[in-house]
NUDREN-278270 format. One record per residue (C-alpha): residue number from 1; residue in one letter; x, y, z. Coordinates in nm, 3 decimals, padded with zeros to 5 digits. Layout:
BEGIN
   n res      c1      c2      c3
 NUM   a       X       Y       Z
...
! end
This chain:
BEGIN
   n res      c1      c2      c3
   1   m  25.518 -08.011  10.463
   2   f  25.642 -07.821  10.766
   3   a  25.642 -07.988  11.105
   4   s  25.511 -07.810  11.409
   5   d  25.754 -07.632  11.638
   6   t  25.715 -07.917  11.884
   7   g  25.812 -08.183  11.630
   8   s  26.106 -08.417  11.674
   9   a  26.459 -08.323  11.572
  10   s  26.444 -08.564  11.279
  11   t  26.127 -08.402  11.149
  12   v  26.272 -08.053  11.183
  13   a  26.576 -08.164  10.984
  14   a  26.344 -08.313  10.725
  15   d  26.165 -07.981  10.690
  16   a  26.486 -07.800  10.597
  17   s  26.550 -08.054  10.324
  18   t  26.192 -08.033  10.199
  19   v  26.204 -07.657  10.169
  20   a  26.537 -07.670  09.987
  21   v  26.405 -07.907  09.721
  22   f  26.047 -07.792  09.676
  23   q  26.069 -07.418  09.732
  24   q  26.418 -07.315  09.629
  25   d  26.442 -07.546  09.326
  26   w  26.096 -07.631  09.200
  27   k  26.241 -07.723  08.859
  28   l  26.430 -08.014  09.015
  29   y  26.103 -08.161  09.137
  30   r  25.926 -08.090  08.808
  31   k  26.192 -08.284  08.618
  32   m  26.116 -08.584  08.839
  33   v  25.743 -08.552  08.767
  34   d  25.778 -08.485  08.395
  35   n  25.992 -08.797  08.350
  36   n  25.747 -09.003  08.557
  37   f  26.025 -09.133  08.781
  38   l  25.779 -09.176  09.068
  39   f  25.488 -09.304  08.855
  40   h  25.278 -08.991  08.893
  41   r  25.087 -09.065  08.571
  42   e  24.972 -09.403  08.692
  43   a  24.885 -09.277  09.041
  44   y  24.680 -08.983  08.918
  45   g  24.517 -09.206  08.660
  46   q  24.401 -09.422  08.950
  47   l  24.281 -09.112  09.134
  48   h  24.067 -09.019  08.833
  49   r  23.925 -09.372  08.819
  50   v  23.843 -09.384  09.192
  51   l  23.670 -09.046  09.180
  52   n  23.463 -09.138  08.876
  53   d  23.366 -09.477  09.017
  54   g  23.320 -09.377  09.380
  55   m  23.164 -09.030  09.371
  56   a  22.827 -09.045  09.200
  57   q  22.727 -08.699  09.325
  58   p  22.910 -08.363  09.295
  59   f  23.196 -08.358  09.544
  60   r  23.407 -08.103  09.730
  61   f  23.779 -08.175  09.696
  62   v  24.073 -08.060  09.908
  63   d  24.418 -08.107  09.750
  64   i  24.667 -08.116  10.038
  65   a  25.024 -08.012  09.948
  66   c  24.892 -07.951  09.597
  67   g  25.210 -07.808  09.444
  68   d  25.143 -07.669  09.098
  69   a  24.832 -07.893  09.073
  70   s  24.915 -08.002  08.719
  71   a  24.862 -08.371  08.793
  72   s  24.553 -08.305  09.003
  73   a  24.397 -08.091  08.732
  74   g  24.431 -08.374  08.485
  75   a  24.289 -08.627  08.728
  76   l  23.992 -08.406  08.813
  77   e  23.891 -08.322  08.456
  78   g  23.579 -08.513  08.361
  79   t  23.479 -08.586  08.720
  80   r  23.184 -08.447  08.918
  81   i  23.396 -08.205  09.120
  82   s  23.195 -07.909  09.246
  83   q  23.460 -07.728  09.454
  84   y  23.841 -07.735  09.465
  85   h  24.063 -07.614  09.751
  86   g  24.442 -07.647  09.722
  87   i  24.693 -07.598  10.004
  88   d  25.069 -07.559  09.962
  89   f  25.356 -07.361  10.119
  90   s  25.517 -07.268  09.785
  91   a  25.402 -06.936  09.637
  92   a  25.574 -07.022  09.306
  93   a  25.387 -07.350  09.279
  94   l  25.053 -07.191  09.365
  95   d  25.107 -06.924  09.103
  96   i  25.136 -07.200  08.842
  97   a  24.837 -07.381  08.994
  98   s  24.616 -07.073  08.954
  99   k  24.662 -07.109  08.579
 100   t  24.664 -07.489  08.561
 101   l  24.332 -07.523  08.741
 102   k  24.141 -07.305  08.496
 103   v  24.049 -07.629  08.317
 104   l  23.811 -07.713  08.603
 105   d  23.452 -07.599  08.577
 106   c  23.411 -07.524  08.947
 107   p  23.514 -07.266  09.208
 108   v  23.887 -07.287  09.290
 109   t  24.052 -07.166  09.613
 110   l  24.430 -07.172  09.669
 111   e  24.584 -07.128  10.013
 112   q  24.953 -07.069  10.086
 113   r  25.003 -07.237  10.419
 114   d  25.154 -07.527  10.613
 115   f  24.903 -07.804  10.545
 116   l  24.921 -07.940  10.901
 117   e  24.801 -07.609  11.043
 118   a  24.542 -07.569  10.768
 119   i  24.377 -07.905  10.837
 120   v  24.376 -07.854  11.214
 121   e  24.187 -07.526  11.168
 122   w  23.967 -07.642  10.878
 123   k  23.601 -07.545  10.913
 124   q  23.436 -07.674  10.594
 125   v  23.312 -08.025  10.528
 126   v  23.460 -08.192  10.220
 127   d  23.385 -08.514  10.038
 128   v  23.734 -08.605  09.919
 129   a  24.076 -08.525  10.065
 130   w  24.391 -08.610  09.869
 131   i  24.763 -08.596  09.949
 132   g  25.038 -08.726  09.724
 133   l  25.401 -08.786  09.826
 134   s  25.401 -08.543  10.119
 135   l  25.262 -08.733  10.418
 136   h  25.579 -08.945  10.436
 137   h  25.769 -08.643  10.568
 138   l  25.593 -08.695  10.901
 139   l  25.683 -08.953  11.163
 140   t  25.423 -09.218  11.247
 141   p  25.255 -09.041  11.543
 142   e  25.234 -08.720  11.339
 143   k  25.080 -08.909  11.048
 144   l  24.814 -09.049  11.281
 145   a  24.732 -08.707  11.426
 146   f  24.702 -08.563  11.076
 147   m  24.482 -08.848  10.954
 148   r  24.251 -08.804  11.252
 149   n  24.214 -08.437  11.162
 150   v  24.136 -08.526  10.802
 151   r  23.874 -08.775  10.919
 152   k  23.700 -08.496  11.112
 153   i  23.645 -08.282  10.801
 154   l  23.508 -08.557  10.577
 155   a  23.138 -08.587  10.506
 156   p  22.960 -08.922  10.545
 157   g  23.056 -09.136  10.249
 158   g  23.374 -08.934  10.204
 159   m  23.719 -09.058  10.106
 160   f  24.078 -08.981  10.202
 161   l  24.322 -09.085  09.931
 162   i  24.699 -09.097  09.967
 163   y  24.993 -09.187  09.741
 164   e  25.293 -09.237  09.967
 165   n  25.623 -09.409  10.039
 166   t  25.544 -09.764  10.147
 167   s  25.749 -10.067  10.246
 168   p  25.642 -10.428  10.216
 169   d  25.564 -10.571  10.558
 170   g  25.884 -10.656  10.742
 171   e  26.104 -10.399  10.567
 172   d  26.260 -10.119  10.775
 173   r  26.344 -09.765  10.665
 174   e  26.712 -09.840  10.593
 175   h  26.624 -10.119  10.353
 176   w  26.362 -09.900  10.184
 177   l  26.630 -09.632  10.135
 178   q  26.867 -09.890  09.990
 179   r  26.603 -09.985  09.735
 180   w  26.542 -09.615  09.661
 181   d  26.911 -09.570  09.582
 182   l  26.893 -09.849  09.324
 183   q  26.688 -09.616  09.102
 184   k  26.990 -09.397  09.023
 185   p  27.085 -09.563  08.688
 186   f  26.730 -09.508  08.561
 187   w  26.708 -09.136  08.645
 188   t  26.893 -09.046  08.326
 189   a  26.743 -08.696  08.304
 190   y  26.925 -08.597  08.624
 191   s  27.285 -08.484  08.645
 192   e  27.505 -08.631  08.917
 193   e  27.457 -08.313  09.120
 194   e  27.078 -08.321  09.079
 195   w  27.054 -08.686  09.181
 196   n  27.269 -08.622  09.486
 197   a  27.045 -08.331  09.589
 198   m  26.728 -08.538  09.557
 199   a  26.883 -08.841  09.726
 200   a  26.999 -08.624  10.017
 201   h  26.645 -08.496  10.057
 202   v  26.500 -08.848  10.056
 203   h  26.750 -08.979  10.310
 204   a  26.682 -08.682  10.540
 205   a  26.308 -08.642  10.498
 206   d  26.134 -08.963  10.390
 207   f  25.979 -09.195  10.648
 208   p  25.787 -09.478  10.479
 209   e  25.524 -09.690  10.651
 210   t  25.468 -10.057  10.584
 211   d  25.147 -10.177  10.423
 212   a  25.028 -10.310  10.759
 213   s  25.108 -09.978  10.924
 214   w  24.896 -09.780  10.675
 215   h  24.603 -10.012  10.747
 216   r  24.654 -09.974  11.121
 217   l  24.681 -09.595  11.095
 218   g  24.358 -09.586  10.897
 219   r  24.171 -09.785  11.159
 220   e  24.314 -09.582  11.448
 221   a  24.224 -09.258  11.269
 222   g  23.860 -09.369  11.260
 223   f  23.813 -09.480  10.900
 224   a  23.570 -09.761  10.832
 225   s  23.779 -09.925  10.562
 226   v  24.124 -09.912  10.402
 227   k  24.191 -10.032  10.048
 228   e  24.515 -10.046  09.850
 229   v  24.449 -09.896  09.509
 230   f  24.787 -09.907  09.336
 231   a  25.148 -10.015  09.391
 232   t  25.437 -09.901  09.173
 233   p  25.651 -10.154  08.984
 234   t  25.939 -10.060  09.219
 235   d  25.713 -10.122  09.521
 236   l  25.848 -09.802  09.675
 237   f  25.510 -09.625  09.668
 238   r  25.151 -09.731  09.711
 239   m  24.813 -09.561  09.690
 240   y  24.539 -09.615  09.949
 241   c  24.177 -09.514  09.986
 242   f  24.045 -09.460  10.340
 243   a  23.665 -09.449  10.349
 244   t  23.440 -09.306  10.620
! end
């Protein structure tokens, strides 16, 4: 989730917020996941379905910004996964992931690293790349550069799946943030202080794309097709599958 040293000022500011939330207070993020405030269960259920339906042969899977991999582990159980590689900057999260991923009957590799650097220097071919709720920390040109790098490491017939902040066509970032703020009454598991911390992170670090923009980015990155897989009831997040 870290931007490169040459990133814009807004992205650098976003990085500081990201680190504060996801490295210094992992429990704050876990509370969000455990209460399904961002519809993780539904998104990872769709990931499981897509992998079972779309990957008839054993597949190599890279989990980008994997966190503690608890949701990924559940989604990957019962699939034809033959190799798992997770990348994240948080040592605490990866320590949990090393235990969580024992449910998978395949080799597991965990790498503590900035995922942007890791994908640029990636040498292995994979069949499926996945990133959930992390790509939106990049600005649009950075997203495109990253997606082009992902496209380079995918085998023929491979897939790149994302679950990310998304606006309906015609909505700008400020209006997306206004709709985000409307969730506050429903986040009952959060204290006022916790909500304020998460909201500050979102306002500093989240840069949604419109539906049309995700399709355009997919085409410009070299993918043959782009398909929307899932949209949340709030329409704040959508899941896409980019196929080679």
